[in-house]
TORKEVO-822980 format. One line per field, with one value per residue (C-alpha): x, y negated, z negated; residue in one letter. Coordinates in steps of 0.02 Angstrom, whole numbers, plus 50000, padded with zeros to 5 digits. Example, Ala and Ser with C-alpha at 12.3 -4.5 7.8 and 13.67 -1.06 7.14 Angstrom:
<nodes>
px <- 50615,50684;
py <- 50225,50053;
pz <- 49610,49643;
type <- A,S;
</nodes>
This chain:
<nodes>
px <- 55401,55401,55376,55223,55145,55179,55101,54953,54899,54919,54764,54683,54675,54625,54479,54424,54421,54316,54191,54180,54152,54026,53919,53938,53842,53726,53675,53667,53469,53458,53478,53276,53249,53375,53299,53128,53062,52945,52746,52687,52559,52414,52311,52137,52026,51898,51711,51696,51812,51699,51559,51601,51650,51478,51403,51507,51602,51780,51898,52063,52042,52137,52124,52230,52263,52191,52299,52263,52386,52339,52246,52231,52094,51989,51907,52081,52072,51956,51989,51945,52067,52022,52094,51974,51978,52031,51893,51820,51912,51827,51868,51789,51835,51757,51798,51751,51742,51702,51641,51658,51520,51502,51371,51247,51295,51303,51457,51435,51503,51481,51555,51553,51566,51611,51591,51699,51682,51771,51639,51776,51971,51887,51727,51700,51526,51523,51396,51418,51331,51378,51283,51250,51268,51244,51205,51241,51111,50999,51030,50979,51055,50998,51046,51104,51034,51134,51220,51248,51413,51478,51667,51741,51909,51953,52138,52301,52441,52542,52699,52777,52622,52606,52436,52358,52256,52083,51915,51727,51620,51430,51333,51141,51099,50935,50795,50857,50909,50867,50804,50852,50915,50819,50855,50768,50857,51002,51134,51319,51455,51630,51795,51940,52137,52286,52467,52636,52770,52931,53001,52848,52747,52549,52442,52268,52111,51922,51817,51605,51420,51348,51185,51150,51181,51197,51172,51062,50869,50831,50711,50699,50840,51003,51173,51324,51518,51647,51829,51960,52139,52291,52469,52522,52719,52781,52915,52927,52861,52729,52697,52626,52589,52479,52397,52225,52099,51906,51770,51627,51622,51719,51684,51570,51471,51561,51513,51420,51477,51638,51792,51945,52135,52207,52358,52370,52427,52414,52495,52504,52488,52483,52457,52260,52237,52283,52241,52229,52179,52186,52133,52068,52031,51880,51944,51742,51692,51523,51543,51604,51786,51871,51839,51935,51955,52039,51981,52023,52021,52016,52043,51959;
py <- 49479,49336,49398,49523,49347,49247,49398,49421,49226,49203,49360,49259,49115,49177,49250,49111,49015,49138,49140,48932,48958,49088,48998,48814,48921,48997,48826,48724,48742,48829,48734,48734,48649,48499,48450,48444,48276,48208,48197,48030,47945,47924,47868,47919,47944,47797,47817,47807,47985,48048,48001,48086,48257,48251,48224,48352,48461,48511,48545,48583,48397,48279,48096,47992,47818,47668,47616,47464,47536,47699,47705,47516,47402,47435,47259,47187,47228,47293,47472,47574,47699,47891,47916,47907,47854,47994,48079,47955,47787,47627,47471,47314,47213,47041,46944,46759,46716,46587,46628,46485,46405,46443,46403,46520,46551,46418,46418,46547,46574,46751,46838,47037,47127,47303,47460,47601,47772,47922,48062,48189,48183,48180,48102,47922,47847,47646,47489,47353,47178,47029,46954,46774,46708,46521,46472,46295,46207,46261,46246,46425,46522,46693,46899,46989,47184,47329,47461,47641,47708,47863,47908,48078,48127,48282,48313,48214,48181,48331,48243,48423,48427,48225,48235,48083,48097,48096,48054,48008,47868,47861,47704,47656,47464,47458,47316,47328,47175,47058,46884,46865,46934,47063,47197,47357,47517,47546,47691,47705,47831,47808,47923,47841,47881,47850,47883,47840,47764,47695,47571,47583,47532,47633,47632,47636,47660,47700,47734,47732,47709,47572,47504,47372,47206,47237,47078,46990,46977,47122,47207,47389,47517,47532,47581,47529,47584,47490,47523,47447,47445,47387,47383,47358,47333,47355,47201,47239,47339,47201,47121,47193,47097,47163,47123,47183,47179,47225,47250,47240,47199,47305,47456,47366,47249,47097,46990,46979,47076,46996,47030,46977,46995,46929,46933,46947,46994,47090,47034,47168,47067,47206,47383,47344,47196,47145,46975,46991,46877,46842,46753,46824,46729,46773,46828,46757,46607,46603,46704,46638,46572,46630,46738,46695,46771,46774,46900,47012,47179,47273,47450,47506;
pz <- 50157,50254,50431,50358,50265,50456,50536,50417,50391,50593,50614,50484,50560,50721,50636,50547,50725,50817,50672,50663,50879,50863,50724,50808,50973,50883,50786,50957,51015,51189,51359,51390,51220,51258,51410,51355,51340,51199,51257,51315,51175,51284,51139,51086,51200,51254,51246,51438,51433,51283,51375,51548,51443,51390,51558,51642,51523,51583,51422,51538,51581,51478,51443,51542,51487,51589,51715,51848,51965,51985,52099,52088,52132,52294,52305,52359,52515,52663,52688,52505,52436,52463,52297,52148,51950,51845,51744,51612,51674,51723,51833,51843,51988,52037,52182,52205,52377,52527,52713,52823,52907,53104,53240,53187,52993,52844,52712,52591,52425,52345,52192,52238,52090,52084,51942,51949,51838,51847,51836,51864,51943,52116,52101,52059,52039,52078,52078,52206,52231,52280,52150,52137,52319,52380,52557,52620,52758,52698,52539,52436,52290,52232,52183,52310,52292,52198,52298,52240,52272,52262,52323,52339,52328,52452,52459,52431,52567,52632,52675,52736,52873,52897,52851,52754,52593,52636,52546,52575,52523,52526,52496,52483,52465,52357,52336,52151,52067,52250,52221,52405,52582,52538,52692,52605,52578,52696,52679,52745,52746,52779,52797,52699,52737,52641,52713,52639,52758,52740,52613,52499,52619,52633,52781,52715,52865,52856,52985,52963,52999,52933,52936,53060,53011,52796,52711,52814,52868,52996,53089,53130,53107,53170,53136,53207,53192,53059,53066,52936,52900,52811,52766,52585,52554,52369,52344,52154,52037,51987,52177,52333,52479,52631,52804,52848,52979,52984,53131,53075,52900,52744,52691,52545,52621,52570,52705,52879,53030,53080,53159,53041,53023,52882,52725,52542,52407,52224,52052,51908,51755,51622,51636,51648,51715,51902,51987,52215,52369,52551,52668,52819,52987,53130,53310,53356,53394,53338,53176,53015,53043,52892,52742,52577,52400,52249,52123,51972,51903,51741,51698,51536;
type <- M,R,D,R,F,K,K,Y,S,L,G,F,F,I,T,M,A,L,C,L,G,A,G,T,S,I,A,Q,P,P,E,V,A,K,K,E,E,P,K,V,D,E,G,D,P,T,F,F,Y,R,F,S,Q,F,L,I,P,K,P,E,V,T,F,K,K,P,N,I,R,A,P,G,P,D,S,A,N,F,P,N,S,P,Y,T,L,P,K,G,M,V,Y,F,E,T,T,P,S,V,A,G,K,S,S,G,N,P,R,T,Y,T,T,P,T,L,I,R,Y,G,L,T,D,D,V,E,F,R,L,F,T,N,S,L,T,V,E,S,V,P,N,R,A,G,F,S,P,V,I,F,D,M,K,I,H,F,W,D,E,N,K,D,L,Y,L,P,A,V,G,M,E,I,L,L,Q,S,T,F,G,S,S,F,L,N,T,G,V,Q,P,S,V,N,L,L,F,S,K,D,L,I,W,D,T,V,L,E,A,S,V,G,L,Q,S,G,D,I,G,L,P,T,T,G,D,S,Y,E,M,T,V,Q,G,D,L,T,T,K,V,T,E,R,I,S,L,F,V,Q,T,A,Y,N,G,S,V,D,P,R,F,A,N,N,I,L,V,G,V,G,G,L,L,N,L,T,E,T,I,T,I,Y,G,S,Y,N,A,S,V,V,K,T,L,P,P,Y,F,T,N,L,G,V,A,F,A,F;
</nodes>
């Protein structure tokens, strides 16, 4: 009797163990469900995003929370990035600047201001102006003309083929809003490039054609090549440093024709605010000896 009890009790416990194991495995979620991460809350769509959807409806494009680090302010350095703002995002960038006095140029104070708006993820509408401009000897002050600008992102960087990201920017200087330094309607076009390098370093460059002496009184029609480049290294998540150069001005006409080399940096205060500045020296004796600025950018 005792042997029969041991025999049946052992079988009973084995059967119970198998049932419990099967029940536990059934109760567990599938492997895919365990790896699924919670969705990031992007918040409510802004007015600017809803307005962009009204202008160019694209239901498959989702709202992206404003972030000044992606793609970053264009006013911080000379070449503009080929990357455009996400649909509906707005950047406001203002950069008080000083150009030194030379034999043929007075010391000049300007407040370059750039407003950027993402019409789509690959097309950006922009308004640029040097805004309030003050010249010394002779002393005069006024507002510089507004420049209408469109930037188009062609493609991202292809790391397998070592090809850079490419974009294009088309500018048209108008006579609107100008109280002096009015040089009439002047177009400009630039190709923009960006390539990731080692050690969190990015190479940016641009090359294009610009109306001659843009930003200065001139007669006749002429065009000249402009070239800009910079190397930017991310030191920390908040701080980046760069070296840069410009031949015949920047992409946005922030200063008169010059050949400059300089250094600068960016500090990301928050996800939506960045401050930046640079000092740049001229390599041409007859042109302004330096160009320096300190600015701030906001994302909306």
